[in-house]
Steps between C-alpha positions, in 0.01 A plus 500: 500500500127487591206472266423811296132518399436580134225744592443761766278385786260766630255464789133547406470803732766680299364386164138600575608833652717589203241388241217698659716805567623506138150444356585160356215365715195724524224454754125548447451594863651485844388292795233698683505331842767601753828315438834445668810304403709231665878553491641146464837458668674351199352741243556812709809459715688253282360618166504876559148553361335690788434817302372325187283267709329795670471706182352206308235463771428874474471479118236228535299664779261790543534474879844368595572481874858427601571291808645672807845363414601468135769364276814389679337580835184294455436188704528148360162328453634184664465275196834549329829322520342163434249516789198453270595164347628352830164348581222516751718493808632847406154655456445608865843666501438673164163631613636629832799662329271654237276682748710816469441490122127442552489803732687711243254404226198565722635848595498606132131422450591340168267249339755378244866420569749475214742216579785438252630180664352150495600419859365834625169467317430161656594634843289815465203295383542283812529814716183636339310189611656479846467869592183577298660786306230518231757545223587338172870430433598506131809505284557810289460287188138419588399866516705597195355214292144603586555871438746524213402636162561244229566665163238421235754326274584253778143392574467267205161408363315441827556853636387389845496753778499470875148473643377711792501184718866436419587862586339461843714194573806723526 
């Protein structure tokens, strides 16, 4: 009786993983700084993407460092479930709740954290400021976009390439 979508809906973690694994997306290089990955509650426990989330992070990294607890056993960052958009009065609670995530990130020694959730990325960026983690939190798509090989026939007439400055941003 419910609505039947006309197309299959696939989470970006699954899509990027499958495209890179199959060679449909090729990368010029991997991220050189130490990395780790956030396991968003909805993507991992509800979406069943723990393994692909971790493997995607590994495919993009020269030095991947998993957190002490991973996948279904990882801790929530404190920003999910609608806590991020609830306003300023929730911030102290989010930050306090997120300390365990900040400690997990710090323990890895990572400088870049892959975060495939919009609520989580905002929270982890706030945790970075609050707990002085010295990290950059990015979505997978940012790293893939900067490092993917674009076939010659798709470049068009400008044939622009990514500059060294742009590479350093990610």
